[in-house]
KEZA-445325 format. One record per residue (C-alpha): x, y, z; residue in one letter. Coordinates in steps of 0.001 Angstrom, whole numbers. Layout:
// KEZA-445325
[[X,Y,Z],A]
...
//
This chain:
// KEZA-445325
[[10643,15096,7673],M]
[[11994,12450,10074],N]
[[10478,14342,13018],K]
[[7176,14570,11138],F]
[[6993,10797,10698],I]
[[7834,10242,14393],L]
[[5016,12605,15395],I]
[[2586,10666,13177],I]
[[3664,7356,14740],A]
[[3305,8707,18296],F]
[[-147,10132,17560],T]
[[-1278,6811,16086],V]
[[-201,4925,19231],F]
[[-2175,7295,21442],C]
[[-5435,7137,19509],L]
[[-6093,3657,18215],I]
[[-8002,580,19336],D]
[[-7421,-2402,17072],T]
[[-9993,-4815,15666],S]
[[-11062,-6494,12418],A]
[[-12881,-4490,9736],Q]
[[-14552,-4817,6354],Q]
[[-11510,-3817,4280],V]
[[-9095,-6777,3924],P]
[[-5675,-6486,5526],Q]
[[-2334,-6928,3773],F]
[[980,-7465,5511],S]
[[2977,-6291,2461],Q]
[[1031,-3020,2429],N]
[[4113,-1095,1256],M]
[[3753,-2832,-2152],F]
[[85,-2157,-2919],N]
[[-549,1461,-1951],K]
[[-3101,1885,-4750],L]
[[-5419,-577,-2946],A]
[[-6088,2066,-298],N]
[[-5059,5402,-1818],N]
[[-6132,6606,-5299],P]
[[-3758,9575,-4922],G]
[[-861,7134,-5449],Y]
[[-1755,6541,-9129],A]
[[1086,7481,-11470],G]
[[3505,8561,-8731],S]
[[6355,6310,-9919],R]
[[6470,7700,-13460],G]
[[5996,4283,-15111],L]
[[3431,1515,-15518],V]
[[3521,-478,-12284],A]
[[1641,-3737,-11737],T]
[[1243,-5869,-8641],S]
[[-425,-9224,-7927],V]
[[-816,-10365,-4323],L]
[[-2347,-13463,-2725],H]
[[-3055,-13804,994],R]
[[-4137,-16950,2866],S]
[[-5330,-15953,6317],Q]
[[-5783,-18103,9418],W]
[[-4202,-21242,7956],I]
[[-5885,-24404,9281],G]
[[-8895,-22485,10579],F]
[[-11246,-23589,7776],G]
[[-12472,-26992,6736],E]
[[-9947,-29625,5578],N]
[[-7182,-27579,7217],N]
[[-7601,-24826,4615],S]
[[-7320,-21092,5203],A]
[[-10153,-19347,7026],G]
[[-9976,-16520,4492],A]
[[-8193,-15744,1237],S]
[[-7641,-12473,-583],T]
[[-6357,-11660,-4056],Q]
[[-5349,-8178,-5160],N]
[[-4389,-6956,-8633],F]
[[-3402,-3348,-9295],S]
[[-1959,-1395,-12188],I]
[[-1246,2318,-12429],D]
[[563,4625,-14834],A]
[[1581,8225,-15254],E]
[[-383,9924,-18065],I]
[[1361,13271,-18769],P]
[[-1365,14785,-20954],F]
[[-3861,14206,-18106],L]
[[-1458,15972,-15718],K]
[[-1467,12964,-13439],G]
[[-1937,9230,-13359],G]
[[-4610,6559,-13658],V]
[[-4988,3203,-11973],G]
[[-7115,85,-11669],L]
[[-7424,-1961,-8484],N]
[[-9289,-5273,-8079],I]
[[-9703,-7023,-4720],V]
[[-11410,-10390,-4151],K]
[[-11909,-11347,-521],D]
[[-13417,-14662,648],D]
[[-14167,-15500,4274],I]
[[-15753,-18952,4579],A]
[[-19101,-18704,2693],Q]
[[-18947,-14895,2509],F]
[[-17317,-13100,-448],S]
[[-16539,-9542,-1538],N]
[[-15370,-8223,-4893],L]
[[-14266,-4644,-5389],G]
[[-13221,-2935,-8629],L]
[[-12050,679,-8586],Q]
[[-10700,2936,-11331],A]
[[-8586,5849,-10066],S]
[[-7342,9199,-11309],Y]
[[-4785,11345,-9487],A]
[[-3984,14943,-10409],Y]
[[-303,15576,-9694],R]
[[1229,18821,-8472],I]
[[4974,18869,-9105],E]
[[7194,20642,-6594],L]
[[10972,21222,-6908],P]
[[11891,18024,-5009],Y]
[[8537,16368,-4418],A]
[[5081,15771,-5804],Q]
[[1541,15666,-4438],I]
[[-1203,13478,-5874],G]
[[-4884,14269,-5281],M]
[[-6902,11227,-6259],G]
[[-10444,9993,-6693],L]
[[-11660,6445,-7310],S]
[[-14981,5177,-8605],I]
[[-16038,1592,-8958],G]
[[-18348,-1213,-7966],V]
[[-18407,-3220,-4759],F]
[[-20174,-6604,-4765],Q]
[[-20828,-8755,-1721],S]
[[-22584,-12059,-1277],G]
[[-23196,-15117,849],L]
[[-23611,-18704,-378],D]
[[-26299,-19920,1993],G]
[[-26302,-23438,524],S]
[[-22952,-24048,2227],L]
[[-24186,-23015,5683],L]
[[-25112,-25524,8367],N]
[[-27527,-23685,10707],P]
[[-28422,-25251,14049],S]
[[-32104,-24564,13366],Q]
[[-33715,-24777,9912],S]
[[-36246,-22291,8618],G]
[[-34542,-19141,9943],D]
[[-35569,-16372,7523],Q]
[[-32456,-14367,8373],A]
[[-30210,-17097,6922],I]
[[-30370,-17382,3103],P]
[[-30818,-20894,1753],S]
[[-29200,-20080,-1591],G]
[[-26752,-17636,-3126],D]
[[-27578,-14063,-2013],A]
[[-25606,-11174,-3453],K]
[[-25783,-7558,-4519],G]
[[-23662,-4599,-5639],S]
[[-23487,-828,-5524],N]
[[-21305,2079,-6631],L]
[[-18330,2803,-4406],D]
[[-16113,5899,-4142],F]
[[-12782,6759,-2564],G]
[[-10392,9677,-2301],T]
[[-6816,10265,-1225],G]
[[-3780,12542,-960],L]
[[-277,11187,-1583],Y]
[[2953,13147,-1048],F]
[[6364,11779,-1944],N]
[[9960,12747,-2496],T]
[[12655,10339,-3624],Q]
[[13072,9074,-42],D]
[[9829,9851,1831],V]
[[6110,9269,1332],Y]
[[3004,10169,3346],V]
[[-573,9385,2321],G]
[[-4058,10049,3709],F]
[[-7118,8448,2123],S]
[[-10654,7177,2600],S]
[[-12570,4291,997],L]
[[-16321,3538,956],H]
[[-16652,7312,1053],L]
[[-20445,7440,715],T]
[[-21003,4381,2954],E]
[[-23116,2588,327],P]
[[-25763,43,1249],T]
[[-25734,-3167,-765],I]
[[-29116,-4830,-1164],E]
[[-28819,-8599,-1421],W]
[[-31190,-10578,-3610],T]
[[-32829,-12113,-515],N]
[[-33884,-8647,733],G]
[[-31169,-8176,3347],Q]
[[-28913,-5126,3439],D]
[[-25141,-5065,3805],Y]
[[-23844,-1659,4905],D]
[[-20288,-556,4133],L]
[[-18530,1618,6695],E]
[[-16287,4497,5647],R]
[[-12614,3646,6235],H]
[[-9625,5949,6710],Y]
[[-5969,5209,5986],F]
[[-2639,6724,6915],L]
[[581,5464,5318],I]
[[4105,6799,5704],A]
[[7602,5555,4910],G]
[[11228,6595,4721],Y]
[[14367,5340,2947],F]
[[17588,5851,4945],H]
[[21056,4927,3658],D]
[[23161,2941,6138],I]
[[26124,2588,3777],N]
[[26760,2154,43],N]
[[24799,-1123,-223],V]
[[22502,-1290,2832],L]
[[19481,883,3560],S]
[[16732,997,6168],L]
[[13119,1293,4970],N]
[[10734,1886,7936],P]
[[7038,2481,7277],S]
[[3684,2482,9005],L]
[[146,1624,7962],Y]
[[-2982,2645,9841],L]
[[-6502,1568,8880],K]
[[-9571,2754,10812],S]
[[-13334,2865,10427],D]
[[-13616,5492,13170],G]
[[-14425,2918,15849],A]
[[-11741,238,15462],T]
[[-8290,332,13890],S]
[[-5360,-1745,12663],Q]
[[-1783,-514,12962],L]
[[1262,-2099,11293],D]
[[4761,-761,11978],I]
[[7193,-2132,9386],N]
[[10941,-2066,8947],S]
[[12967,-3604,6114],N]
[[16701,-3802,5596],I]
[[17363,-3378,1861],V]
[[20504,-4584,61],Y]
[[21195,-2988,-3338],T]
[[23839,-4555,-5604],N]
[[25927,-2882,-8292],Q]
[[23190,-3513,-10893],N]
[[20723,-1610,-8686],N]
[[18722,-4772,-7940],N]
[[17422,-5128,-4399],Q]
[[16944,-7824,-1782],M]
[[15127,-7111,1468],W]
[[14171,-8683,4739],G]
[[12392,-7293,7739],G]
[[9758,-7524,10405],V]
[[6459,-5808,11160],S]
[[4559,-5454,14397],Y]
[[751,-5515,14209],R]
[[-720,-4054,17358],L]
[[-2737,-6512,19500],D]
[[-2029,-9377,17089],E]
[[1607,-10373,16519],G]
[[4613,-10013,14278],I]
[[5136,-10420,10524],I]
[[8262,-11698,8799],L]
[[8991,-10053,5426],L]
[[11400,-11005,2642],A]
[[11790,-10459,-1085],G]
[[14032,-9709,-4006],M]
[[14208,-8264,-7495],D]
[[14215,-11291,-9801],I]
[[15119,-9047,-12727],T]
[[15451,-5275,-13029],K]
[[11684,-4936,-13427],D]
[[10265,-8104,-11783],L]
[[10125,-8480,-8009],R]
[[8907,-11142,-5587],F]
[[7856,-10691,-1974],G]
[[6744,-12960,856],F]
[[5161,-12282,4230],G]
[[4342,-14640,7088],Y]
[[2119,-13546,10001],D]
[[2882,-15057,13399],L]
[[-196,-14518,15551],T]
[[982,-14458,19158],V]
[[-1457,-12123,20938],L]
[[-4785,-13791,20089],N]
[[-6152,-17249,19315],S]
[[-6249,-16978,15501],M]
[[-3970,-19029,13244],S]
[[-1003,-17779,11227],N]
[[-1247,-16314,7704],S]
[[995,-15852,4656],F]
[[1226,-13676,1541],E]
[[3029,-13845,-1772],I]
[[3490,-10884,-4113],M]
[[4714,-10362,-7666],L]
[[5319,-6935,-9128],G]
[[6353,-5904,-12625],Y]
[[7144,-2425,-13936],N]
[[6958,-1329,-17550],F]
[[9273,1534,-18363],K]
[[7854,4606,-20050],I]
[[9988,6615,-22428],K]
[[9335,10327,-22241],A]
[[10899,13314,-23934],N]
[[11057,15351,-20742],K]
[[13744,14778,-18159],S]
[[12557,13054,-15011],L]
[[13144,14549,-11576],S]
[[14665,12474,-8784],G]
[[11352,11875,-7029],Y]
[[10094,10081,-10161],K]
[[12391,7215,-9223],N]
[[11462,6665,-5555],P]
[[13866,4417,-3682],R]
[[11525,3057,-1027],F]
[[9889,-345,-1520],L]
//
């Protein structure tokens, strides 16, 4: 499995060209897998929730505010009688006067193997986009291509994904905006969504009784441009099985990301990420994350992979 992950990483390096895309980026992508992969739903064998806020390009906007902000809420749970899991993911993304809102409900059918499981997922939802033209300051008035008021629209949106995990390893392949829907704004303009593809992979390696290494990678591509994050966290686990972690990520053609977090209680965790942009002219960014897990009592005994150790 280690060799498999190394092959994936090498292939990614050889094929990608990085650039910005329609799907918002997250530096703590190891904590919100449901945002990009419906096959992840129910894989942890409990009800898992996550709330994440990202302020991007700090100081780039007016009044020294962020140039963009993103909020993500997700919840998923294993549902045994459905032979899988269900999930809900909500993403709100604002870039200056432009805004997106996506809401997706997911179902993943799970195939249980002796020491692993595979989730095959599908998501369906609504994607809304809009532009508040009243806040624009065009150099020339009367341009019909620039809305003078609030223009928005929505359309159905679909996604699909495969997610494989053992107790220590995960690999996922998925696609969002599967049908490449066209959103018709109220001012008559069209906003076309491009199909996006995702590859995620991670591994949990014990260094000693209390320290572990948790490397992972995240690749996002629309077929023309891509974003690659290579992450590595050192995880400390105390005698109560609570964790603290710290690490660094490298985002190709952009910079590095500092990561830190801890389990506040057995079920509540907090994470923080700070992007240092060193390879282009954009400003730095930061993220905060809260996650809470609700335990599920079941009559059947749970296999080891139902309690994955990676972040």
